Backbone as a ProteinNet text record, in pm:
[ID]
protein_1_A
[PRIMARY]
MGKRFAFAVCMMGSAALVGLGVWTYLNHRLWLRAHRLDGFLLLLLIFAGGAALALALQVRANWADLSTDDMLRLYARRGGLMLLVFTAISAAFALAGFALDLFAQRPWLTLISLLLLTPLVLTGIDMARNKIPRRPRNLALGYAYYALAAWYILGVQALFIPLLFLTGPVALILAFLTVADGAARLIPSLPVSGDPILCKWTHIGPPLCAPGLAVFFILYAILAWLVFRYHDQALDFFADGYQVGKETLSAMMRET
[TERTIARY]
5686	5771.8	5826	5844	5856.4	5762.4	5619.8	5515	5538.1	5527.4	5544.9	5663.6	5734.6	5861.2	5846	5800.8	5762.5	5664.2	5535.6	5468.5	5521.3	5630	5692.2	5777.9	5846.2	5925.5	5845.5	5692.5	5629.2	5573.1	5523.8	5494.5	5609.5	5717	5825.2	5869.8	5839.1	5889	5771.9	5661.5	5552.2	5587.1	5603.1	5638.4	5731.3	5838.7	5970.1	5924.5	5852.3	5796.5	5736.1	5640.2	5553.5	5656.6	5744.4	5826.7	5921.8	5968.9	6055.5	5972.9	5869.2	5787.4	5752.3	5726.5	5664.6	5814.8	5967.9	6100.5	6101.7	6100.5	6104.7	6014.4	5877.4	5789.9	5831.2	5854.3	5897.7	6050.8	6127.6	6255.7	6292	6190.7	6215.8	6060.4	5989.5	5845.9	5864.7	5986.6	5970	6009	6115.6	6124.8	6032.1	5945.7	5824.3	5715.2	5721.5	5603.9	5663.3	5794.3	5822.5	5804.1	5782.3	5779.7	5619.3	5543.8	5398.6	5410.2	5467.8	5454.5	5414.3	5409.5	5394.1	5227.7	5156.7	5019.8	4992.9	5076.3	5082.9	5128.6	5263.8	5302.3	5233.4	5168	5083.1	4974.4	4909	4802.9	4833.9	4936.5	5017.2	5030.3	5080.3	5127.9	5018.5	4875.7	4768.9	4743	4724.2	4661.7	4771	4862.4	4984.1	4990.7	4938.9	4936.2	4832.4	4692.2	4579.9	4565.3	4674.3	4676	4745.9	4882.6	4967.9	4856.8	4744.8	4683.2	4576.3	4536.3	4413.6	4474.3	4616.7	4655.5	4728	4739.2	4780.5	4631.2	4533.9	4426.8	4353.7	4376.2	4343.3	4440.7	4561.6	4620	4606	4589.9	4556.3	4392.9	4279.8	4159.5	4151	4263.7	4270	4410.6	4421.1	4598.6	4587.9	4485.2	4507.1	4492.7	4427.4	4398.7	4539.5	4609.8	4715.1	4861.9	4928.9	5078.7	5162	5282.9	5394.4	5398.4	5393.4	5396.8	5286.4	5151.1	5034.4	5037.2	5078	5099.2	5196.6	5299.2	5413.1	5358.6	5295.4	5225.6	5135.4	5058.6	4925.4	4970	5118.5	5168.9	5238.2	5301	5352.6	5259	5159.8	5062.4	4955.3	4898.4	4784.8	4831.1	4951	5042.6	5070.9	5135.8	5198	5085.2	4996.9	4876.7	4814.7	4761.9	4715.4	4819.9	4947.8	5026.6	5040.3	5025.1	5006.6	4863.5	4755.4	4621.6	4624.1	4690.7	4699.2	4792.5	4898.1	4997.6	4926.1	4853.5	4772.1	4664.3	4568.4	4498.8	4553.3	4664.1	4726.2	4769.4	4845.4	4885.1	4772	4654	4556	4513.7	4489.6	4469.7	4558.5	4684.5	4770.6	4808.6	4758.2	4744.8	4623.5	4528.5	4427.8	4424.1	4487.6	4539.2	4622.7	4710.1	4836.4	4772	4653.8	4558.9	4490.2	4422.7	4336.3	4429.6	4539.2	4655.8	4689.8	4730	4766	4660.8	4556.1	4423.5	4404.8	4438.6	4418.4	4512.6	4649.7	4746.8	4733.1	4708.9	4720.8	4608.4	4496.8	4367.6	4357.1	4393.3	4373.5	4483.5	4611.3	4695.3	4651.6	4575	4510.1	4427.2	4343.6	4228.5	4300	4359.2	4429.8	4505.1	4596.3	4634.1	4547.8	4452.9	4349.8	4285.3	4233.8	4179.8	4294.8	4424.6	4508.3	4527.6	4548.6	4571.2	4424.2	4316.1	4199	4178.9	4205.7	4173.6	4294.5	4401.4	4498	4461.1	4424.8	4384.7	4263.3	4174.8	4056.9	4090.9	4153	4207.1	4271.3	4383.8	4432.6	4363.1	4247.5	4122.4	4083.8	4048.2	3958.7	4058.3	4207.2	4288.3	4328.7	4310	4338.6	4201.9	4083.2	3959.9	3934.8	4024.2	3999.5	3882.3	3823.6	3726.3	3794.7	3878	3954.7	4089.9	4125.9	4236.8	4354.7	4486.1	4587.4	4704.3	4705.4	4794.9	4835.8	4961.8	5005.5	4953.2	4859.5	4791.8	4664.1	4611.7	4441.2	4506	4617	4636.4	4638.1	4682.1	4643.4	4500.2	4430.5	4322.5	4193.8	4213.7	4173	4149.2	4277.8	4302.4	4239.3	4227	4138.5	4005.7	3955.8	3840	3769	3859.6	3780.8	3816.1	3950.7	3965.8	3853.3	3795.3	3682.3	3547.4	3538.6	3430.4	3424.4	3569.5	3563.5	3597.1	3693.5	3728	3633.8	3546.1	3469.4	3326.1	3289.5	3164.5	3191.8	3300.1	3326.3	3373.9	3409.9	3418.4	3258.8	3209.9	3068.3	3007.8	3044.5	2962.5	3019.5	3149.3	3236.8	3202.6	3131.4	3084.3	2943	2887.2	2709.6	2653.1	2725.9	2692	2719.5	2814.8	2845.3	2763.4	2741.1	2636	2508.7	2454.7	2321.7	2306	2404.9	2388.4	2393.2	2479.7	2505.2	2388.3	2320.1	2206.3	2050.7	2088	1963	1942.6	2001	1983.4	2086.5	2193.8	2285.9	2209	2141.2	2056.7	1959.5	1870.2	1765.4	1783.6	1913.5	1974.2	1974.6	2072	2126.4	2060.1	1947.9	1809.7	1741.2	1723.3	1647.4	1729	1852.2	1908.7	1948.4	1906.7	1918.2	1756.3	1691.9	1541.1	1540.5	1590.4	1535.2	1621.1	1765	1797.1	1773.4	1721.7	1624.1	1536	1443.1	1319.1	1338.3	1466.9	1512.3	1558.1	1575.2	1623.4	1530.8	1418.4	1301.4	1205.9	1267.5	1141.3	1249.8	1197.7	1297.4	1310.1	1235.3	1249.8	1361.4	1420.6	1492.8	1648	1705.1	1861.5	1950.9	1938.8	2035.3	2082.6	2230.4	2280.3	2426.5	2489.5	2631.7	2601.8	2668.1	2659.6	2573.3	2525.9	2424.1	2524	2453.6	2526.3	2610.2	2560	2670.4	2799.1	2766.6	2885.5	2994.6	2939.2	3011.7	3101.7	3024.5	3094.8	3167.2	3164.3	3284.7	3366.5	3344.3	3460.3	3440.1	3343.9	3324.2	3262.6	3332	3294.6	3176.7	3148.1	3019.9	3016.1	3136.3	3103.1	3056.7	3105.2	3115.1	2984.9	2927.4	2831.4	2709.2	2636.2	2504.5	2527.4	2635.1	2641.8	2693.8	2779.5	2849.9	2735.6	2660.9	2523.2	2423.3	2414.2	2341.8	2387.5	2532.8	2618.5	2619.2	2657.6	2659.7	2501.7	2383.5	2277.6	2210.3	2255.4	2220.8	2315.1	2436.2	2504.1	2469.3	2422.4	2373	2257.1	2148.8	2012	2044.7	2153	2186.5	2239.7	2345.6	2398.3	2273	2182.9	2067.7	1986.6	1956.4	1883.7	1942.5	2082.1	2131.6	2140.1	2153.2	2159.6	2023.2	1941.1	1796.7	1746.1	1781.6	1754	1820.9	1935	2005.9	2087.9	2047.5	2112.5	2040.9	1928.3	1929.6	1995.9	2005.3	2063.1	2256.9	2275.4	2394	2447	2354.5	2350.2	2333.8	2265.8	2253.7	2403.3	2410.1	2582.1	2673.5	2692.3	2787.1	2782	2638.9	2598.8	2618.8	2638.2	2634.8	2781	2876.1	3027.9	3080	3017.9	3024.8	3001	2880.1	2835.9	2928.4	2980.1	3071.9	3204	3241.2	3398.3	3385.6	3304.3	3315.8	3301.1	3202.5	3172.3	3289.2	3372.6	3478.8	3615.1	3624.6	3718.4	3716.6	3604.5	3568.1	3573.3	3531.6	3539.5	3736.7	3764.3	3911	4002	3958.8	3994.8	3961.3	3862.9	3831.4	3875.8	3951.6	4010	4113	4132.3	4264.8	4382
-4615.6	-4546.5	-4418.3	-4393.9	-4254.9	-4154.9	-4208.1	-4140.8	-4097.1	-4166.3	-4084.3	-4038.9	-4053.4	-3966	-3839.9	-3820.2	-3693.2	-3626.8	-3704.5	-3616.3	-3570.4	-3641.4	-3602.7	-3494.4	-3470.5	-3359.9	-3236.3	-3254.8	-3129.4	-3074.8	-3172.1	-3159.1	-3065.2	-3113.6	-3071.2	-2937.3	-2908.4	-2774.5	-2692.5	-2735.3	-2641.4	-2568.3	-2666.1	-2633.6	-2571.5	-2608.8	-2506.8	-2392.2	-2325.3	-2229.6	-2141.4	-2197.5	-2141.9	-2104.3	-2217.2	-2172.2	-2085.1	-2048.6	-1928.3	-1815.5	-1808.7	-1681	-1635.6	-1788.2	-1746.9	-1711.5	-1734	-1698.6	-1576.5	-1524.4	-1371.8	-1300	-1341.4	-1251.3	-1218.2	-1327.5	-1341.5	-1255.4	-1294.5	-1198.5	-1071.3	-1051.8	-898.8	-819.1	-868.3	-825.4	-623.9	-602.9	-450.5	-406.6	-444.5	-387.9	-386	-488.1	-528.1	-410.7	-396.1	-292.5	-152.5	-126.6	6.5	58.2	-80.9	-19	-72.1	-134.4	-144.2	-245.8	-356.9	-480	-610	-582.7	-684.3	-735	-675.5	-700.6	-768.9	-744.9	-790.5	-942.7	-947.1	-1086.2	-1207.6	-1127.7	-1226.2	-1275	-1200	-1238.3	-1333.2	-1330.5	-1371.3	-1547.8	-1545.8	-1654.4	-1727.3	-1677.4	-1765.1	-1821.1	-1741.8	-1807.3	-1907.4	-1872.8	-2005.2	-2102.5	-2107.2	-2220.1	-2304.1	-2210.2	-2311.1	-2368.9	-2295	-2338.1	-2471.5	-2474	-2599.4	-2716.5	-2678.8	-2799.2	-2841.2	-2739.5	-2774.6	-2869.8	-2846.6	-2923.7	-3081.4	-3041.3	-3178.3	-3276.1	-3226.9	-3299.4	-3359.6	-3259.2	-3292.6	-3412.9	-3415.4	-3509.5	-3636.6	-3648.1	-3749.8	-3820.5	-3713.4	-3772	-3793	-3768.9	-3829.9	-3914.7	-3994.7	-4027.1	-4189.9	-4236.8	-4342.7	-4299.2	-4185.7	-4138.7	-4038	-4012	-3925	-4001	-3981.6	-4007.5	-3952.3	-3968.5	-3861.8	-3753.5	-3737.3	-3618.1	-3554.7	-3620.6	-3542.1	-3432.3	-3549.7	-3464.4	-3359.6	-3359.6	-3259.9	-3114.6	-3161.1	-3062.1	-2994.4	-3079.4	-2987.8	-2892.3	-2934	-2851.2	-2714.4	-2763.3	-2651.5	-2531.6	-2622.5	-2504.4	-2445.7	-2524.9	-2489.1	-2414.3	-2478.8	-2407.1	-2286.9	-2274.2	-2119.4	-2028.8	-2090.6	-2017.9	-1910.9	-2051.9	-1995.7	-1872.6	-1919.9	-1808.7	-1688.4	-1684.9	-1525	-1475.1	-1539.1	-1480.4	-1433.4	-1533.9	-1504.8	-1355.6	-1364.8	-1251	-1115.1	-1129.7	-1018.4	-986.9	-1082.1	-1020.1	-955.5	-1040.1	-977.5	-813.8	-789.8	-682.2	-550.4	-606.2	-560.7	-491.8	-576.7	-538.8	-451.9	-495.5	-392.3	-237.1	-222.8	-96.5	-56.3	-120.8	-36	8.2	-73.7	2.5	104.6	100.4	235.7	354.6	305.9	432.4	514.8	416.2	458.4	524.9	496.1	571.1	699.1	673.8	841.6	917.6	853.2	943	1022.8	963.9	1038.6	1132.3	1100	1220	1309.1	1287.3	1363.5	1348	1387.9	1356.2	1389.2	1527.2	1581.5	1519.3	1497.2	1402.2	1263.9	1205.8	1084.7	1069.9	1181.6	1187.1	1217.9	1329.6	1340.5	1187.8	1127.2	991.3	904.4	903.1	804.4	842.6	950	1036.9	1005.5	1013.7	974.2	835.9	745.4	601	540.5	564	472.2	454.6	562.1	513.3	400.6	392.8	314.7	175.8	181.3	32.4	-39.5	72.8	4.4	-40.9	51.4	34.4	-105.5	-125.1	-259	-397.1	-372	-488.2	-493.2	-369.9	-429.5	-488.7	-479.5	-542.6	-649.6	-689.3	-843.9	-916.2	-857.8	-955	-935.7	-876	-868.1	-788.6	-700.1	-609.2	-523	-466.4	-388.9	-458.2	-427.3	-520.6	-448.1	-553.2	-511	-436	-317.2	-255.5	-116.3	-93.5	8.2	138	172.4	277.6	300.5	177.1	148.5	164.1	168.3	213.1	353.8	424.9	578.5	610.6	544.7	577.7	520	414.8	345.9	461.5	491.4	619.2	710.5	789.3	870.5	855.1	741.8	706.7	705.4	644.8	647.2	762.4	861.8	976.6	1064	1063.8	1151.1	1112.3	984.5	928.9	1005.8	1016.2	1070.8	1212.7	1259.8	1412	1499.1	1439.1	1525.3	1550.2	1428.3	1473.9	1527.5	1497.6	1597.3	1765.1	1756	1910.5	1963	1894.1	1962.2	1975.6	1883.8	1893.7	2023.8	2026.7	2154.4	2287.8	2258	2377.8	2431.4	2315.3	2336	2359.5	2290.4	2238.4	2383.7	2457.7	2571.2	2723.3	2691.5	2805.7	2757.7	2673.4	2617.6	2661.7	2648.5	2647.6	2818.2	2880.4	3029.3	3123.2	3043.8	3132.3	3098.8	2955.8	2914.8	2949.5	2860	2870.4	2997.9	3007.7	3125.4	3274.1	3271.8	3369.7	3407.8	3328	3328.8	3378.8	3350.1	3394	3510.9	3540.6	3698	3799	3761.9	3847.7	3842.4	3732.7	3760.2	3849.1	3821.8	3900.8	4057.3	4062.7	4219.9	4294.2	4212.1	4260.6	4287.3	4171.1	4164.6	4268.3	4336.6	4433.5	4564	4570.6	4709.4	4734	4611.5	4612.9	4671.9	4615.1	4652.8	4803.4	4828.1	4972.6	5079	5029.9	5120.3	5127	5031.7	5022.7	5112.6	5223.9	5282.2	5220.8	5161.7	5056.7	4987.2	4932.2	4843.3	4903.6	4860.9	4940.7	4879.9	4914.3	4877	5001.7	4990.5	5100.4	5054.9	5157.3	5080.6	5075.1	4993.5	4959.5	4846.3	4844.9	4720.2	4570.7	4460	4344.5	4279.2	4311	4247.9	4343	4490.4	4584.1	4548.8	4495.8	4449.2	4308.8	4217.4	4089.3	4161.2	4251.4	4248.6	4352.8	4430.1	4538.5	4634.3	4667.4	4822.9	4911.5	5051.9	5126.3	5210.7	5324.7	5379.1	5440.7	5511.5	5582.6	5477.7	5354.8	5280	5147.6	5177.6	5077.8	5032.3	5153.6	5180.9	5122.2	5198.7	5167.6	5011.5	4992.7	4844	4737.3	4773.5	4664.2	4669.3	4789.9	4773.9	4717.1	4740.5	4669.4	4513.3	4479.5	4320.3	4279	4318.7	4277	4259.9	4348.4	4361.5	4274.4	4247	4130.7	3977.6	4007.5	3844	3819	3910.2	3888.5	3853.6	3906.3	3871.7	3749.6	3692.3	3550.1	3459.9	3487.2	3409.8	3379.4	3481.6	3456.4	3394.2	3404.6	3354	3199.7	3158.1	3024.9	2947.5	2987.6	2944.6	2950.3	3064.5	3037.6	2964.2	2928	2854.9	2710.6	2676.1	2562.5	2435.5	2418	2324.2	2300.6	2409.4	2422.5	2382	2424.1	2411.2	2270.9	2197.7	2039.3	1960.5	2007.4	1919.3	1931.7	2040.7	2062.6	1979.1	1972.6	1911.3	1760.7	1723.8	1577.1	1519.6	1596.8	1587.7	1560.6	1649.2	1644.2	1528.7	1478.3	1375.1	1247.1	1264.1	1118.9	1118	1222.8	1219.4	1193.5	1231.7	1182.1	1040.7	972	819.4	767.1	786.8	711.6	758.6	883.6	879.6	792.9	803	704.5	560.9	511.6	392.9	319.3	421	373.7	379.9	449.7	473	323.9	265.6	182.2	26.6	40.7	-78.9	-69.9	24.9	29	-66	-163	-225.1	-189.6
1031.9	1146.7	1099.9	917.3	892.2	908	886.4	930.2	1080.3	1177.2	1293.7	1319.8	1260	1276.3	1233.8	1134.2	1036.9	1138.2	1205.2	1304	1417.2	1457.5	1575.6	1535.4	1413.1	1414.8	1384.1	1336.8	1311.1	1429.1	1509.8	1651.7	1749.7	1699.5	1807.1	1745.5	1611.7	1537.1	1572.1	1569.2	1627.5	1771.6	1840.4	1995.6	2024.1	1961.1	1941.5	1910.1	1785.3	1764.4	1834.3	1922.8	1993.6	2137.6	2175	2292.9	2273.5	2137.3	2120.6	2134.2	2117.8	2125.4	2280.5	2339	2465.6	2549.2	2509.7	2551.2	2540.1	2414.2	2378.6	2480.4	2482.6	2528.2	2701	2763.4	2917.3	2909.4	2838	2880.6	2801.4	2723.1	2625.7	2688.6	2792.5	2797.8	2804.7	2875.1	2889	2792.9	2685.2	2531.8	2475.2	2461.5	2381.3	2433.6	2571.8	2627	2573.9	2592.3	2545.9	2419.3	2323.5	2179.5	2144	2240.2	2209	2128.8	2149.3	2055.9	2179.2	2280.6	2394.1	2341.1	2322	2320.9	2198.8	2075.3	1934	1950.7	2038.5	2042.4	2139	2216.5	2314.6	2237.8	2167.3	2088.2	1960	1916.7	1801.9	1908.7	1987.7	2063.1	2105.2	2126.3	2171.6	2022.9	1918.2	1778.5	1755.3	1777.5	1716.5	1810.8	1922.2	2017.3	1982.2	1955.8	1921	1785.6	1673.3	1539.5	1531.1	1643.9	1675.8	1684.1	1783.5	1864	1752.2	1699.8	1574.2	1471.6	1450.3	1307	1358.3	1487.2	1557.2	1562.7	1618.5	1631.1	1474.9	1405	1244.9	1192.5	1195.5	1160.4	1226.4	1373.6	1409.5	1392.3	1342.8	1322.4	1165.6	1085.8	953.4	941.6	1028.2	1050.2	923.2	926.6	813.3	660.3	648.9	502.4	481.5	567.6	534.2	524.5	390.1	394.7	436.1	470.5	486.4	420	301.6	182.1	236.6	242.5	284.3	418.3	515.2	645.1	635.5	568.4	551.5	490.9	359.6	290.7	367.3	449.1	550.7	647.3	702.9	791.5	716.4	644.2	558.6	483.5	414.9	350.9	464.4	535.1	605.1	752.5	780.7	910.4	883.6	766	724.5	662.7	625.8	602.9	724.6	823.2	939.2	1008	1017	1056.7	1000.1	857.8	788.7	839.2	849.7	879.2	1018	1125.1	1263.7	1286.7	1221	1226.8	1195.1	1068.3	1025.9	1099.8	1176.6	1237.8	1382.9	1430.4	1556.4	1526.1	1394.9	1358.8	1342.5	1343.7	1271.9	1465.2	1565.1	1676.7	1713.5	1696.9	1748.1	1701.6	1580.7	1477.5	1546.6	1556	1630.9	1749.8	1848	1974.1	1965.8	1831	1864.3	1797.5	1734.7	1652.4	1774.5	1853.4	1965.6	2036.2	2079.1	2189.6	2114.6	1992.7	1901.2	1913.4	1879.1	1871	1989.9	2113.7	2244.9	2253.5	2199.5	2223.1	2135.3	1993.1	1909.9	1800.6	1821.8	1772.3	1612.3	1592.5	1487.9	1373.3	1429.2	1331.5	1329.1	1413.5	1380.1	1252.5	1289.2	1181.4	1028.5	1041.5	880.2	842.1	943.3	867.6	831.8	892.3	852.7	751.9	737.8	601.2	453.9	491.1	399.9	352.3	453.6	432.9	424.3	411.9	400.8	270	167.4	29	1.2	52	-6.1	60.9	166.7	204.5	140.1	133.9	46.1	-91	-165.4	-314.7	-294.6	-195.8	-184.3	-171.7	-117.2	-61.8	-201	-277.4	-390.1	-499.9	-520.1	-609	-567.1	-405.1	-384.8	-369.7	-424.6	-402.2	-586.9	-651.8	-816.2	-847	-780.3	-821.2	-913.8	-881.7	-1020.9	-1069.4	-1192.2	-1233.9	-1171.5	-1139.3	-1056.7	-1175.1	-1188.1	-1249.9	-1179.8	-1197.2	-1116.1	-1120.3	-1238.8	-1271.9	-1199.6	-1159.2	-1074.3	-932	-916.2	-728.4	-732.3	-821.4	-831.5	-836	-940.5	-986.6	-857.1	-793.8	-713.2	-555.4	-527.4	-442.2	-476.4	-578.9	-624.9	-578.3	-633.3	-645.9	-436.9	-382.2	-259.3	-193.2	-248.8	-156.2	-195.5	-331.1	-385.2	-279.6	-268.3	-178.2	-19.7	9.2	125.8	148.6	83.5	106	61	-81.3	-131.7	-46.5	20.6	107.2	233.8	275.9	408.8	369.8	290.6	196.8	196.1	141.5	125	227	344.3	473.2	526.6	543.4	626.9	525.8	408.1	369.2	412	398.2	391.7	567.9	637	750.4	846.2	863.6	920.5	847.5	710.8	656.3	722.6	720.4	739	916.2	974.7	1127.7	1155.2	1077.7	1093.2	1047.6	939.1	885.7	930.5	1032.9	1097.7	1260.7	1341.7	1506.2	1527.6	1475.1	1511.1	1466.1	1350.6	1326.9	1414.1	1474.7	1544	1678.3	1737	1842.2	1865.7	1756.8	1717.6	1706.6	1651.5	1613.9	1769.7	1801.4	1943.2	2076	2084	2166.3	2122.1	1991.3	1945.8	1963.1	1970.3	1979	2108.6	2180.5	2359.1	2415.9	2362.8	2412.6	2380	2248.6	2228	2256	2323.4	2371.7	2539.7	2588.2	2755.7	2758.9	2623.7	2655.5	2628.9	2593	2575.9	2715.9	2781.6	2953.3	3048.9	3063.8	3201.4	3294	3346.4	3467.1	3458.3	3349.8	3377.3	3363.2	3416.7	3426.9	3326.7	3210	3104.4	3041.7	3030.8	3004.5	2935.9	2864.4	2795.9	2662.4	2539.8	2419.9	2409.7	2293.7	2288.1	2285.1	2323	2359.3	2259	2123.8	2023.2	2022	2017.7	2013.6	2133.7	2255.7	2372.1	2348.9	2251.4	2220.2	2132.5	2056.1	1913.8	1948.3	2090	2119.9	2009.2	1940.1	1874.1	1960.2	1937.7	2035.7	1969.4	2075.9	2037	1904.2	1856.6	1695.9	1581.7	1595.1	1466.3	1549.5	1631.7	1686	1611.4	1592.8	1516.5	1355.8	1316.6	1188.7	1136.4	1254.4	1227.7	1248.9	1324.6	1344	1211.2	1161.4	1034.7	939.7	909.5	825	831.6	952.9	993.4	937.4	1001.2	948.5	830.7	758.9	596.8	520.7	581.8	503.2	541.3	682.2	740.4	682.6	628.9	573.7	439.2	380.4	239.1	243.1	337.5	312.8	345.9	443.5	464.3	348.6	282.4	151.1	51.2	50.9	-87.1	-19.9	92.6	143.2	129.6	134.6	154.8	12.4	-71.2	-210.6	-287.1	-283.1	-379	-306.5	-188.8	-140.3	-225.4	-253.4	-349.7	-467.3	-538.4	-680.3	-621.6	-522.4	-490	-459.2	-371.2	-343.2	-465.9	-555.4	-667.2	-763.8	-770.5	-868.9	-772.9	-636.5	-614.2	-638.2	-596.9	-617.7	-752.2	-868	-1004.4	-1005	-951.5	-965.1	-908.4	-787.6	-721.5	-807.5	-859	-957.5	-1070.1	-1152.3	-1253.4	-1209.6	-1125.7	-1080.3	-1046.8	-994.1	-947.9	-1054.4	-1160.6	-1304.5	-1375.2	-1375.4	-1463.8	-1411.2	-1291.8	-1228.7	-1253.3	-1220.7	-1230	-1360.1	-1509.2	-1623.8	-1640.5	-1614	-1620.3	-1575.5	-1451.9	-1382	-1446.9	-1517.8	-1598	-1755.7	-1778.8	-1936.9	-1929.8	-2067.9	-2067.8	-2104.5
[MASK]
++++++++++++++++++++++++++++++++++++++++++++++++++++++++++++++++++++++++++++++++++++++++++++++++++++++++++++++++++++++++++++++++++++++++++++++++++++++++++++++++++++++++++++++++++++++++++++++++++++++++++++++++++++++++++++++++++++++++++++++++++++++++++++++++

């Protein structure tokens, strides 16, 4: 009788917990929606209802092998663990929806926030999995490790991709436009007049147009030569710095 009474109490407690959540969702839906918590609570209620049903079925399937204490421990431990896990999953979905909504409104702020928070999250995951010792200094070192992996690569890309684009496709387009514009001016039958096309784009008047174009193309040629002459060495330099930085931080985190 004590075992059946304990099972009934556990069942009623589970039902009351889910019922309280349903009552909160139905009576405070507008407030929850205004604070973007309605989806989180609804998903958590679905998970909680499924967990309560799964626990009840597990107890009934192992009824003969479970004592009253075993059943109470099963509800306390496994039920509590399932509730924590489902809360974390629901929160993750809610945060993902919030991040997407924020990204639609403020994309740059969202990207910067993700860049700042991602190293911290990855460091916490590594500590939870015991990949790195759980020490306060390792939280800062782990953050620096993952920040180096993200920010360093993004910084190198932000430097090299524009340079390669400017000295590659853009250079070819500008050279083609300049040659085509100059060739058109040599053909009397073509109605071409005024300043060259690049001078019009940059709003440089006639006195400075010719010398300005000359200086521009000289500097552009120097930049293109530097990029294509030294880009391999520059990439090796940045790659070596990246590897040394990761190895140094990794060794510091393993130190006792």
